[in-house]
C-alpha positions, 0 to 999 in steps of 0.5 A: 468892166468886169468879167469876173467869174467868166471863162473865155476860150480864145482859139489860135491856129498856125500863123495867128496874128499876134495882136488879134490873139493877145489883146483879147487874152490879156484884156479879158484876164485883166477884167477878171476872166479865166481865159484858156488859149486853145491851139490847133496843135496840141504841141502849140502853134507859131505866129506869122512872125514865128512867135511860139504859143505853147498851150498849158493844158488843152481843156476843150470841154465846151460847157465850161466856156461862156464865150469863144474868140477866134483870132485871125491870121495874116495869110488866110482863114485860120485852120481849126482843129477838130477839137476847136471846131467841136468847141465852136459848134457847141458854143454855137448850139448853146447860143454862147457869144462867138467873136471873130477877128480879121480873117477868122471872120470867114469861119462859118458860125451862126450868130458870130459877131465879126470884127474886121481887123485888129483896129476893132479889138477895143470894140470887140472887148466892149461887146464881150463885156456887154454880152457877158454882163447880161 
């Protein structure tokens, strides 16, 4: 599987579920993609277990991303920041692939491919590679 030359945004909010965030980040990087983790707070967020996620840069220019992945939380629908919502809406308007995992599946995004839980992460990665290889 190759994502070389592709850029993917992974959106994380406060209380993110670790596996739902890190699996797509690490697997996509492993496949050659440039992955940007965009947090809901500029200073970063904590996972539901308290692990901090401190972003390095928060470039949310929608045109630079080929796809968007939204990680869920354990406690409910992730609260997206205005910048994350704008990035998601721009991806939606440009018909770029959007993937949601777990509770993030309840985020309204037309055409988003929804994966019910962390158990479906391998399926999400197969869809991501298939969609971006076309």
